[in-house]
ZAMARGU-4260 file (C-alpha; in steps of 0.2 Angstrom, whole numbers, plus 5000, padded with zeros to 4 digits):
<rodrens>
0) 5244/5022/5013 | 5236/5038/5007 | 5222/5045/5018 | 5208/5042/5005 | 5212/5023/5006
5) 5208/5023/5025 | 5193/5034/5025 | 5175/5027/5025 | 5158/5033/5023 | 5156/5030/5042
10) 5170/5042/5046 | 5163/5055/5034 | 5146/5053/5043 | 5154/5055/5060 | 5164/5070/5055
15) 5148/5078/5047 | 5137/5073/5061 | 5125/5064/5050 | 5120/5046/5046 | 5129/5036/5033
20) 5112/5036/5023 | 5112/5055/5023 | 5130/5055/5016 | 5125/5043/5002 | 5110/5054/4998
25) 5120/5070/4998 | 5130/5063/4984 | 5116/5054/4974 | 5104/5069/4974 | 5090/5057/4973
30) 5081/5064/4989 | 5081/5081/4996 | 5096/5085/5008 | 5097/5103/5015 | 5111/5114/5008
35) 5119/5115/5026 | 5119/5096/5028 | 5126/5094/5010 | 5140/5107/5014 | 5145/5098/5030
40) 5146/5081/5021 | 5156/5088/5007 | 5168/5097/5018 | 5170/5081/5029 | 5173/5071/5014
45) 5186/5083/5007 | 5195/5084/5024 | 5196/5065/5025 | 5200/5062/5006 | 5185/5051/5004
50) 5177/5049/4987 | 5159/5045/4983 | 5164/5030/4973 | 5168/5021/4989 | 5151/5023/4996
55) 5142/5007/4990 | 5155/4996/4996 | 5157/5005/5013 | 5138/5005/5015 | 5136/4986/5011
60) 5149/4982/5025 | 5141/4992/5038 | 5123/4988/5034 | 5114/4975/5025 | 5108/4987/5012
65) 5092/4978/5011 | 5074/4980/5017 | 5062/4966/5021 | 5044/4963/5016 | 5034/4948/5023
70) 5017/4944/5014 | 5006/4932/5023 | 4994/4928/5009 | 4991/4913/4998 | 5001/4912/4983
75) 4986/4912/4971 | 4980/4929/4978 | 4997/4937/4976 | 4998/4930/4958 | 4982/4938/4953
80) 4980/4954/4964 | 4988/4968/4954 | 4992/4978/4970 | 5007/4967/4975 | 5018/4968/4959
85) 5014/4986/4957 | 5019/4990/4975 | 5035/4980/4974 | 5039/4988/4958 | 5038/5005/4967
90) 5049/4999/4981 | 5062/4992/4969 | 5063/5009/4959 | 5068/5019/4975 | 5079/5005/4982
95) 5089/5004/4965 | 5092/5023/4967 | 5101/5021/4983 | 5109/5004/4980 | 5098/4993/4991
100) 5088/4978/4988 | 5071/4970/4994 | 5071/4954/5003 | 5053/4946/5001 | 5046/4932/5011
105) 5029/4924/5007 | 5022/4914/5021 | 5006/4905/5025 | 5005/4904/5044 | 5007/4916/5059
110) 5021/4905/5065 | 5031/4907/5049 | 5027/4925/5048 | 5035/4928/5065 | 5050/4917/5061
115) 5053/4928/5045 | 5053/4944/5055 | 5065/4936/5068 | 5077/4931/5054 | 5076/4949/5048
120) 5079/4956/5065 | 5095/4945/5066 | 5104/4956/5054 | 5097/4951/5037 | 5088/4968/5034
125) 5089/4986/5040 | 5071/4988/5041 | 5054/4982/5036 | 5037/4987/5027 | 5021/4981/5035
130) 5007/4978/5023 | 4990/4971/5025 | 4987/4978/5043 | 4975/4968/5052 | 4963/4974/5065
135) 4972/4974/5082 | 4988/4969/5072 | 5001/4961/5083 | 5016/4966/5071 | 5019/4984/5077
140) 5022/4977/5094 | 5033/4963/5088 | 5044/4976/5078 | 5046/4986/5094 | 5051/4970/5103
145) 5063/4965/5090 | 5070/4982/5088 | 5067/4982/5070 | 5064/4998/5061 | 5047/4998/5051
150) 5034/5008/5042 | 5016/5003/5039 | 5005/5006/5025 | 4988/5010/5034 | 4972/5017/5027
155) 4966/5021/5045 | 4981/5032/5049 | 4977/5051/5050 | 4988/5060/5037 | 4998/5074/5043
160) 4994/5090/5033 | 5008/5100/5025 | 5005/5115/5036 | 5005/5105/5052 | 5016/5112/5066
165) 5022/5095/5072 | 5020/5077/5067 | 5005/5068/5075 | 5008/5056/5088 | 5004/5038/5082
170) 4996/5025/5093 | 5002/5009/5084 | 5017/5005/5095 | 5026/5020/5088 | 5027/5013/5070
175) 5026/5027/5057 | 5013/5026/5044 | 5010/5030/5025 | 4992/5034/5024 | 4984/5024/5010
180) 4967/5032/5008 | 4952/5022/5002 | 4936/5030/5008 | 4935/5045/4996 | 4935/5033/4981
185) 4921/5022/4989 | 4911/5037/4992 | 4913/5042/4974 | 4908/5025/4967 | 4892/5025/4978
190) 4888/5043/4972 | 4891/5038/4954 | 4879/5023/4955 | 4866/5034/4964 | 4868/5047/4950
195) 4865/5033/4938 | 4848/5029/4947 | 4853/5015/4958 | 4845/5012/4975 | 4848/4994/4978
200) 4867/4994/4979 | 4877/4979/4987 | 4895/4978/4992 | 4907/4963/4991 | 4920/4967/5004
205) 4937/4960/5007 | 4942/4950/5022 | 4936/4960/5037 | 4952/4954/5047 | 4961/4967/5037
210) 4960/4986/5041 | 4958/4990/5022 | 4943/4978/5021 | 4935/4986/5036 | 4939/5004/5029
215) 4931/5001/5013 | 4916/4993/5020 | 4914/5007/5033 | 4915/5020/5019 | 4902/5010/5009
220) 4890/5011/5024 | 4894/5029/5027 | 4891/5034/5008 | 4875/5024/5007 | 4868/5032/5023
225) 4873/5049/5017 | 4862/5045/5002 | 4848/5040/5013 | 4849/5022/5006 | 4850/5005/5015
230) 4868/5000/5018 | 4865/4982/5024 | 4867/4973/5008 | 4885/4968/5012 | 4894/4951/5010
235) 4912/4946/5014 | 4923/4940/5001 | 4942/4935/5002 | 4949/4944/4986 | 4949/4928/4976
240) 4939/4925/4960 | 4930/4910/4968 | 4923/4921/4982 | 4918/4934/4969 | 4907/4921/4960
245) 4900/4914/4976 | 4896/4930/4984 | 4888/4937/4968 | 4878/4921/4967 | 4872/4924/4985
250) 4867/4942/4981 | 4858/4938/4965 | 4847/4925/4974 | 4840/4939/4985 | 4823/4947/4982
255) 4824/4960/4976 | 4841/4958/4970 | 4853/4972/4969 | 4854/4982/4953 | 4873/4987/4957
260) 4887/4978/4966 | 4903/4987/4972 | 4917/4975/4974 | 4932/4977/4985 | 4944/4972/4971
265) 4945/4969/4953 | 4947/4950/4954 | 4931/4947/4963 | 4922/4960/4952 | 4928/4951/4936
270) 4922/4935/4942 | 4906/4942/4948 | 4903/4950/4931 | 4906/4933/4922 | 4894/4924/4934
275) 4881/4937/4931 | 4882/4936/4912 | 4882/4917/4913 | 4865/4919/4922 | 4858/4929/4907
280) 4861/4946/4915 | 4868/4960/4904 | 4881/4972/4911 | 4877/4986/4914 | 4859/4985/4907
285) 4853/4973/4921 | 4867/4975/4933 | 4881/4988/4936 | 4898/4983/4943 | 4913/4992/4950
290) 4930/4985/4955 | 4945/4992/4965 | 4963/4992/4961 | 4961/4995/4942 | 4970/4980/4936
295) 4977/4979/4918 | 4963/4968/4913 | 4949/4980/4918 | 4951/4992/4903 | 4950/4977/4891
300) 4934/4969/4897 | 4918/4970/4888 | 4911/4981/4895 | 4926/4990/4903 | 4926/4989/4922
305) 4924/5005/4932 | 4937/5003/4945 | 4949/5013/4957 | 4967/5016/4954 | 4976/5016/4971
310) 4993/5022/4965 | 5001/5006/4971 | 5018/5009/4963 | 5019/5027/4970 | 5013/5020/4987
315) 5028/5008/4986 | 5040/5021/4982 | 5034/5033/4995 | 5034/5019/5008 | 5052/5015/5005
320) 5057/5033/5005 | 5048/5034/5022 | 5057/5019/5028 | 5074/5027/5023 | 5069/5042/5033
325) 5066/5031/5048 | 5083/5023/5046 | 5090/5041/5045 | 5080/5046/5061 | 5070/5060/5052
330) 5052/5055/5049 | 5035/5061/5054 | 5023/5049/5062 | 5011/5048/5047 | 5015/5053/5029
335) 5000/5057/5017 | 5001/5046/5002 | 4993/5048/4984 | 4974/5047/4985 | 4964/5035/4975
340) 4957/5039/4958 | 4940/5032/4951 | 4942/5026/4933 | 4925/5027/4925 | 4921/5014/4911
345) 4906/5006/4903 | 4901/4994/4917 | 4890/5007/4926 | 4874/5012/4918 | 4856/5016/4924
350) 4846/5002/4933 | 4834/4991/4924 | 4816/4998/4923 | 4806/4988/4936
</rodrens>
């Protein structure tokens, strides 16, 4: 049998002194590989008579060629929150480039969540993405226990600057992070409302069990304090439309009521806007409203909803690329993601004259 029939991607990787993922990337050109590494890979392939057309089959037999994502949220939230489909689309874009797939599990209990990760660790995926980090999250430690490579999307992680001499040490059980920054957008929203003349600004937060819920709330408090304003008008929602209506009704019963409300996602903001209008309040003449996530519907409301584009699709792509680096053994502790962008629309205006 000719030599090229016996050669495998694993043999090429061993001869070149790199991982099998690096061999695949050297040929695909989809992600940077140094010229020296590329040269070693090509020389090893030539010596062994291996061709790139064999790579997909060889990689599939030596790895699962899949990564896992467990989402522990009620299905109704996943179906209405624009973040999840956009993030997953970004993941799939990169995975398609390298011939891999995404294994998604939606669970409702901690027991089911743990069981899903244990199934993944039993050889169903090569690594996992950790979303919706909770305060004192148990999952990084679980990943270490299971020996399951992972990357977390984390707003609280400190990003590594491009000129840093070495990666920062990470204190979350050694799980690398993609930094999903929120605070700057919250500060910009508060400043935008203050510039419009608002002083009584409320915040409907997300669930404070989540790091990003706490992160956005803390940013609101910091921004209000920096403006010399009372930051205490905060109520906790759960990202659903029902909680948006309920928390808005609670805020509107206060005396004096807020003249502006900053919501932690668009779903709650849209429900709150609808509730306010049903009570006879005009937006933005009587009440200014801002959301977060910049859903497709935000631009088509009347008035259009001022919101924040979080770059979820780009975050998904970056998170997968980072996980591929983890699998290849060459990743810093924290990777800086794309920052949020405030999208200004007509739901913000001056407060009503008292």
